[in-house]
KEBAFI-984404 format. One line per 2 residues: number of its first residue (from 1); their letters; for each residue x, y, z of N, C-alpha, C, CB. Coordinates in nm, 2 decimals, decimal comma. Atoms other than C-alpha are relative to their C-alpha. Glycine has a CB too. Example, Ala and Ser with C-alpha at 12.3 -4.5 7.8 and 13.67 -1.06 7.14 Angstrom:
1	AS	0,09:-0,12:0,00:1,23:-0,45:0,78:0,09:0,12:0,00:-0,10:0,00:0,12 | -0,09:-0,11:0,00:1,37:-0,11:0,71:-0,08:0,11:0,08:0,04:0,05:-0,14
***
This chain:
1	MQ	-0,02:-0,12:-0,08:-9,61:3,10:27,81:-0,04:0,12:-0,09:0,14:0,01:0,05 | 0,04:-0,12:0,08:-9,77:3,43:27,70:0,09:0,12:0,03:-0,15:0,04:0,05
3	QQ	-0,09:-0,11:-0,01:-9,55:3,73:27,62:-0,09:0,13:0,04:0,08:0,02:-0,12 | 0,07:-0,12:-0,03:-9,65:4,06:27,78:0,03:0,11:-0,10:0,03:0,05:0,14
5	SP	-0,02:-0,11:0,09:-9,69:4,37:27,57:0,08:0,11:0,07:-0,13:0,05:-0,06 | -0,07:-0,11:-0,06:-9,48:4,68:27,62:-0,08:0,08:0,10:0,06:0,09:-0,10
7	AR	0,09:-0,08:-0,09:-9,78:4,85:27,78:0,00:-0,07:0,14:-0,14:0,01:-0,05 | 0,00:0,06:-0,13:-9,76:4,59:28,06:0,13:0,00:0,08:-0,05:-0,15:-0,02
9	GL	-0,13:-0,01:-0,08:-9,40:4,65:28,15:0,11:-0,09:-0,06:-0,02:-0,04:0,14 | -0,10:0,08:0,06:-9,21:4,39:27,94:0,00:0,01:-0,15:-0,02:-0,15:0,04
11	SA	0,00:-0,01:0,15:-9,09:4,40:27,58:-0,03:-0,14:-0,05:0,14:0,04:-0,04 | 0,04:0,12:0,06:-9,16:4,13:27,33:0,11:-0,11:0,03:-0,01:0,02:-0,15
13	KG	-0,10:0,10:-0,03:-8,83:3,96:27,42:0,00:-0,04:0,15:0,14:0,06:-0,03 | 0,01:0,03:-0,14:-8,93:3,95:27,79:0,09:0,09:0,09:0,04:-0,14:0,02
15	EP	-0,08:-0,09:-0,08:-8,69:4,23:27,90:-0,09:0,11:0,05:0,11:0,05:-0,09 | 0,08:-0,11:-0,05:-8,82:4,52:28,11:-0,01:0,11:-0,10:0,06:0,06:0,13
17	YA	0,03:-0,10:0,10:-8,97:4,79:27,89:0,03:0,14:0,06:-0,14:-0,01:-0,05 | -0,03:-0,13:-0,04:-8,83:5,14:27,93:-0,05:0,09:-0,12:0,15:0,03:0,04
19	PP	0,04:-0,09:0,10:-9,00:5,43:27,74:0,12:0,07:-0,06:-0,10:0,10:0,05 | -0,11:-0,07:0,06:-8,77:5,61:27,49:0,02:0,13:0,07:-0,02:0,01:-0,15
21	PT	-0,02:-0,13:-0,06:-8,60:5,91:27,63:-0,05:0,12:-0,09:0,15:0,02:0,03 | 0,04:-0,12:0,08:-8,74:6,25:27,53:0,12:0,08:-0,04:-0,10:0,08:0,08
23	TA	-0,12:-0,08:0,04:-8,51:6,49:27,35:0,02:0,12:0,08:-0,02:0,04:-0,15 | -0,02:-0,12:-0,08:-8,57:6,79:27,57:-0,02:-0,03:0,15:-0,10:0,11:-0,05
25	QF	0,00:0,02:-0,15:-8,49:6,70:27,93:0,09:0,10:0,06:0,03:-0,15:0,04 | -0,08:-0,09:-0,07:-8,37:6,96:28,16:0,03:-0,05:0,14:-0,07:0,14:0,01
27	DS	-0,02:0,03:-0,14:-8,20:6,91:28,49:-0,05:0,11:0,09:0,16:-0,03:0,02 | 0,06:-0,10:-0,09:-8,30:7,10:28,80:0,07:0,14:-0,01:0,00:-0,05:0,14
29	ED	-0,07:-0,13:0,01:-8,03:7,37:28,75:-0,05:0,07:-0,13:0,15:-0,03:-0,01 | 0,05:-0,07:0,12:-8,15:7,44:28,39:-0,14:0,05:0,03:-0,01:-0,10:-0,11
31	KR	0,13:-0,04:-0,03:-8,51:7,46:28,52:0,00:0,13:0,08:-0,08:-0,11:0,07 | -0,01:-0,12:-0,08:-8,41:7,71:28,78:0,05:0,12:-0,08:0,10:-0,02:0,12
33	RI	-0,05:-0,11:0,08:-8,21:7,92:28,53:-0,11:0,06:-0,09:0,13:-0,05:-0,08 | 0,11:-0,04:0,09:-8,50:7,93:28,29:-0,11:0,07:0,07:-0,06:-0,12:-0,07
35	FK	0,10:-0,07:-0,08:-8,74:8,02:28,56:0,04:0,14:0,04:-0,04:-0,09:0,13 | -0,05:-0,13:-0,04:-8,53:8,30:28,69:0,00:0,10:-0,12:0,14:-0,01:0,06
37	GM	0,01:-0,08:0,12:-8,50:8,43:28,33:-0,14:0,05:-0,03:0,06:-0,07:-0,12 | 0,14:-0,03:0,02:-8,88:8,42:28,30:-0,04:0,11:0,10:-0,09:-0,12:0,02
39	VV	0,04:-0,10:-0,10:-8,91:8,62:28,63:0,05:0,14:-0,05:0,06:-0,04:0,14 | -0,06:-0,13:0,04:-8,67:8,89:28,50:-0,08:0,06:-0,12:0,15:-0,02:-0,03
41	SE	0,08:-0,06:0,11:-8,87:8,92:28,18:-0,13:0,05:0,04:-0,01:-0,11:-0,11 | 0,13:-0,05:-0,05:-9,19:8,98:28,38:0,01:0,12:0,08:-0,07:-0,11:0,07
43	LE	-0,02:-0,12:-0,09:-9,04:9,26:28,59:-0,04:0,13:-0,08:0,14:0,01:0,05 | 0,03:-0,13:0,05:-9,18:9,60:28,53:0,05:0,11:0,09:-0,16:0,02:-0,02
45	AG	-0,06:-0,10:-0,08:-8,96:9,88:28,66:0,05:-0,06:0,13:-0,09:0,12:0,02 | -0,05:0,06:-0,12:-8,81:9,64:28,91:-0,11:-0,07:0,09:0,07:0,10:0,08
47	FL	0,11:0,06:-0,08:-9,15:9,52:29,04:-0,07:-0,12:-0,08:-0,10:0,11:0,04 | 0,07:0,11:0,06:-9,34:9,20:28,98:-0,14:0,01:0,04:0,07:-0,14:0,04
49	RY	0,14:0,00:-0,03:-9,71:9,22:28,95:-0,05:-0,13:0,06:-0,09:0,04:-0,13 | 0,05:0,11:-0,07:-9,92:8,99:29,16:-0,05:-0,11:-0,10:-0,12:0,04:0,09
51	SS	0,05:0,09:0,10:-10,09:8,84:28,85:0,12:-0,08:-0,07:-0,08:0,07:-0,11 | -0,11:0,06:0,05:-9,75:8,77:28,70:0,07:-0,10:0,09:0,11:0,10:-0,05
53	RT	-0,06:0,09:-0,10:-9,62:8,62:29,02:-0,08:-0,13:0,01:0,00:0,07:0,14 | 0,09:0,12:-0,01:-9,92:8,38:29,05:0,02:-0,09:-0,13:-0,14:0,03:0,02
55	RL	-0,01:0,08:0,12:-9,88:8,28:28,68:0,14:-0,07:0,00:-0,01:0,10:-0,12 | -0,14:0,06:-0,01:-9,50:8,22:28,74:0,00:-0,12:0,10:0,10:0,10:0,04
57	LR	0,01:0,11:-0,09:-9,58:8,01:29,04:-0,07:-0,13:-0,05:-0,07:0,04:0,13 | 0,07:0,12:0,07:-9,82:7,79:28,84:0,09:-0,06:-0,10:-0,13:0,05:-0,07
59	YA	-0,09:0,06:0,10:-9,56:7,75:28,57:0,11:-0,08:0,07:0,06:0,11:-0,09 | -0,10:0,07:-0,07:-9,30:7,66:28,83:-0,05:-0,14:0,05:0,05:0,08:0,13
61	KR	0,06:0,12:-0,04:-9,53:7,39:28,96:0,00:-0,10:-0,12:-0,14:0,01:0,05 | 0,00:0,08:0,12:-9,55:7,25:28,60:0,14:-0,05:-0,03:-0,06:0,07:-0,12
63	LG	-0,14:0,04:0,02:-9,17:7,25:28,59:0,05:-0,10:0,10:0,08:0,13:-0,01 | -0,04:0,09:-0,10:-9,15:7,05:28,90:0,07:0,07:0,11:0,09:-0,11:-0,05
65	IH	-0,06:-0,08:-0,10:-9,03:7,33:29,12:-0,10:0,03:0,11:0,06:0,14:-0,05 | 0,09:-0,02:-0,11:-9,19:7,35:29,47:-0,02:0,14:0,02:0,06:-0,07:0,13
67	EF	0,04:-0,14:-0,01:-9,37:7,66:29,56:0,10:0,09:0,09:-0,14:0,01:0,07 | -0,09:-0,07:-0,08:-9,13:7,76:29,84:0,13:0,03:-0,08:0,04:-0,08:0,13
69	EA	-0,12:-0,03:0,08:-8,83:7,72:29,61:-0,02:0,10:-0,11:0,05:-0,14:-0,06 | 0,04:-0,10:0,10:-9,01:7,91:29,34:0,00:0,14:0,05:-0,13:-0,04:-0,07
71	AL	0,01:-0,13:-0,06:-9,07:8,20:29,58:0,14:0,05:0,03:-0,08:-0,01:0,13 | -0,14:-0,04:-0,02:-8,70:8,20:29,67:0,07:0,04:-0,13:0,08:-0,12:0,06
73	LI	-0,06:-0,03:0,13:-8,60:8,19:29,30:-0,05:0,14:-0,05:-0,03:-0,11:-0,10 | 0,06:-0,13:0,04:-8,84:8,49:29,24:0,08:0,11:0,07:-0,15:0,00:0,03
75	AE	-0,07:-0,11:-0,08:-8,67:8,69:29,52:0,14:0,01:-0,05:0,00:-0,04:0,15 | -0,13:-0,01:0,05:-8,33:8,60:29,39:0,01:0,07:-0,14:0,06:-0,14:-0,01
77	AQ	0,00:-0,06:0,13:-8,42:8,70:29,03:-0,03:0,15:0,01:-0,11:-0,07:-0,09 | 0,03:-0,14:-0,02:-8,56:9,03:29,15:0,13:0,07:0,05:-0,12:0,02:0,10
79	FY	-0,12:-0,06:-0,06:-8,24:9,10:29,35:0,11:0,01:-0,10:0,04:-0,08:0,12 | -0,11:0,01:0,09:-8,00:9,00:29,08:-0,05:0,03:-0,15:0,07:-0,13:0,00
81	SD	0,06:-0,02:0,14:-8,21:9,12:28,78:0,09:0,06:-0,10:-0,13:0,08:0,01 | -0,09:-0,06:0,09:-7,93:9,32:28,64:0,11:-0,10:-0,06:0,07:0,12:0,06
83	RI	-0,10:0,10:0,04:-7,71:9,00:28,61:-0,07:-0,12:-0,07:0,07:-0,05:0,12 | 0,07:0,12:0,06:-7,98:8,76:28,48:-0,06:0,04:-0,14:-0,11:-0,05:0,09
85	KP	0,05:-0,03:0,13:-8,06:8,75:28,11:-0,15:-0,04:-0,01:0,08:-0,08:-0,11 | 0,14:0,03:0,01:-8,44:8,77:28,05:-0,03:-0,10:-0,11:-0,08:0,13:-0,02
87	IH	0,04:0,10:0,10:-8,60:8,48:27,87:-0,14:0,04:-0,05:0,00:-0,14:0,06 | 0,13:-0,03:0,06:-8,88:8,56:27,62:-0,03:-0,11:-0,10:0,01:0,14:-0,08
89	FD	0,04:0,10:0,09:-9,07:8,31:27,42:-0,05:0,07:-0,13:-0,11:-0,09:0,05 | 0,03:-0,06:0,12:-9,12:8,38:27,05:-0,15:0,00:-0,03:0,08:-0,07:-0,11
91	AA	0,14:0,02:0,03:-9,47:8,25:27,02:-0,09:0,03:0,12:-0,03:-0,14:-0,06 | 0,09:-0,03:-0,10:-9,76:8,38:27,22:-0,09:-0,13:0,03:-0,09:0,12:-0,03
93	AT	0,08:0,11:-0,02:-9,95:8,05:27,18:0,08:-0,11:0,08:-0,04:-0,06:-0,14 | -0,06:0,11:-0,08:-9,88:7,77:27,43:-0,08:-0,12:-0,02:0,00:0,04:0,15
95	LD	0,07:0,13:0,02:-9,99:7,41:27,44:-0,14:0,01:0,07:0,08:-0,11:0,06 | 0,13:-0,02:-0,07:-10,26:7,51:27,69:-0,10:0,08:-0,08:0,02:0,06:0,14
97	TI	0,09:-0,08:0,07:-10,41:7,78:27,48:-0,05:-0,06:-0,13:0,06:0,14:-0,03 | 0,04:0,07:0,12:-10,41:7,56:27,17:-0,09:-0,11:0,02:0,13:-0,05:-0,07
99	TR	0,08:0,12:-0,03:-10,56:7,25:27,33:-0,13:0,03:0,08:0,08:-0,10:0,07 | 0,12:-0,03:-0,08:-10,82:7,43:27,55:-0,07:0,12:-0,06:0,04:0,03:0,14
101	PE	0,06:-0,11:0,06:-11,05:7,65:27,34:-0,08:0,09:0,09:-0,10:-0,05:-0,11 | 0,08:-0,08:-0,10:-11,24:7,77:27,65:0,09:0,12:0,05:-0,04:-0,08:0,11
103	VW	-0,08:-0,11:-0,04:-10,94:8,00:27,72:0,03:0,09:-0,11:0,13:-0,06:0,07 | -0,02:-0,09:0,11:-10,94:8,15:27,38:-0,08:0,13:0,02:-0,04:-0,06:-0,14
105	SA	0,07:-0,13:-0,01:-11,04:8,52:27,36:-0,12:-0,01:-0,09:0,09:0,12:-0,04 | 0,13:0,00:0,08:-11,38:8,61:27,22:0,03:0,03:-0,15:-0,09:0,11:0,06
107	SM	-0,04:-0,03:0,14:-11,22:8,75:26,90:0,06:-0,13:-0,06:0,09:0,12:-0,01 | -0,06:0,12:0,06:-11,03:8,43:26,85:-0,11:-0,11:-0,02:0,11:-0,06:0,10
109	RL	0,11:0,09:0,03:-11,34:8,22:26,89:-0,09:0,04:-0,12:-0,09:-0,01:0,13 | 0,07:-0,05:0,11:-11,53:8,44:26,65:0,07:-0,02:-0,13:-0,04:0,15:0,01
111	TF	-0,08:0,02:0,12:-11,25:8,42:26,40:0,00:-0,15:-0,04:0,14:0,05:0,02 | 0,01:0,14:0,02:-11,24:8,04:26,43:-0,13:-0,04:-0,06:0,04:-0,08:0,13
113	AL	0,13:0,03:0,04:-11,61:8,02:26,39:-0,03:0,05:-0,15:-0,11:0,05:0,09 | 0,02:-0,05:0,13:-11,61:8,24:26,08:0,08:-0,08:-0,10:0,05:0,15:0,00
115	VT	-0,09:0,08:0,10:-11,32:8,05:25,91:-0,07:-0,14:-0,02:0,14:-0,02:0,06 | 0,06:0,13:0,02:-11,50:7,72:25,98:-0,13:0,01:-0,08:-0,04:-0,06:0,14
117	AV	0,12:-0,02:0,08:-11,83:7,86:25,84:0,03:0,02:-0,15:-0,08:0,12:0,05 | -0,04:-0,02:0,14:-11,66:7,98:25,52:0,05:-0,13:-0,06:0,11:0,11:0,00
119	FV	-0,05:0,12:0,05:-11,49:7,65:25,48:-0,11:-0,10:-0,03:0,10:-0,07:0,10 | 0,12:0,08:0,02:-11,82:7,46:25,52:-0,08:0,05:-0,12:-0,08:-0,01:0,13
121	DL	0,07:-0,05:0,11:-11,99:7,69:25,28:0,06:-0,03:-0,13:-0,02:0,16:0,02 | -0,07:0,03:0,12:-11,73:7,65:25,02:0,00:-0,15:-0,04:0,15:0,04:0,01
123	LV	0,01:0,15:0,02:-11,74:7,27:25,06:-0,14:-0,03:-0,05:0,03:-0,07:0,13 | 0,14:0,03:0,05:-12,12:7,27:25,01:-0,02:0,05:-0,14:-0,11:0,07:0,10
125	IY	0,01:-0,06:0,13:-12,10:7,50:24,71:0,07:-0,09:-0,10:0,06:0,14:-0,01 | -0,08:0,09:0,09:-11,83:7,27:24,55:-0,07:-0,13:-0,02:0,14:-0,02:0,06
127	WL	0,07:0,13:0,01:-12,04:6,96:24,63:-0,13:0,02:-0,09:-0,04:-0,05:0,14 | 0,12:-0,02:0,08:-12,36:7,11:24,47:0,03:0,04:-0,14:-0,09:0,11:0,07
129	FG	-0,02:-0,05:0,14:-12,21:7,29:24,17:0,13:-0,05:-0,06:-0,01:0,15:0,00 | -0,13:0,03:0,05:-11,87:7,14:24,13:0,02:-0,10:-0,09:0,08:-0,02:0,11
***
């Protein structure tokens, strides 16, 4: 009898394989609270720009919040903005911007190309004269 690998659904002992739990799992209430805090942080003089709203709706979709519920949460956050603590992220870089160079700004692309060229030049100089 051949044992199935964990990728096929069974462990080496023949028991059902369950992937290890991740450390950062949020329940739906945490996701809603975080999303409302993000909405409040995007408000400008009590108003939410359309570009910010569409960006927030895309992020809500990634969080697993349906579009209708996200629209309700946005309205609620706008109404109770004085009672909700805004949530700001420390780093401007996100996983998307790091893993997708096509969304990098032109200056970021030029900087990356310059640093790469300098590194390659130094490597060639070290190889030839080092």
